[in-house]
N, C-alpha and C positions, 0 to 999 in steps of 0.2 A: 504494500500500500504506500501511502505517503506520496500522493501526486502533487506536483507543483501546480500553482495557479495558472501558469503559462500553458502547461500541457492540457489542463482542463478547459481553458478558453478555446483551444484549437479543436476540441471535440464538437461534433454536431449535437443537436438536442437529443436525438434517439440514443446516441452513444453515451451522452452524459447521463441520461435516465437509466440506461443499462448499468453503467458504472455505479450509480447511486444504489440500485437494487442489489448488486453484488456486494458492495461495501456494507450495506445494511445487514445482509445475511452474515457476512464475516464478523461484524461487530457483535451481532446477536450471539453467534457461536462463541466468540471470545469472552463475552460477558458470562455465559454459562460456565465456561472453563475457569474463569477467574473466581466465580462463586464456589466452585468445587475445589479450588486451590490446585488446579491441574495446569494452569497457564504459566509458562516460564517467562514469556515475553510480555511483561505488563505494559510496556509502552505501545504495543501494537493496538490495544484497545483505544488509547488516547489518540493515536495517529489516525485510526479509522474514524473516530468521531470528528476529528478536524477535517478529514477528507469529505465527509458527509456535509459538514457546514460549508466548506468551500464550494462544493458542487451545487448545493441549494442556493447559495449566494449568486453564483453565476447564472443559474436558471432564472432567479428572480430579476436579475439585471436585464436579462434578455426579454422577459415578459414586460417589464416596466419601460423599456426603451422603444 
């Protein structure tokens, strides 16, 4: 994960929505692993949440412009 904003802005809207769905699934899985203390990479969950926020921000910018 951890996509740069520049890379996300280059994606089309369907690609961005697909990325958002995949990232949400991954974050969901990581959250369950973290709750069960099975997750070794604790920063992956934080990075995934940031990726979701970046993607949502870009989608909103496109809708509002």
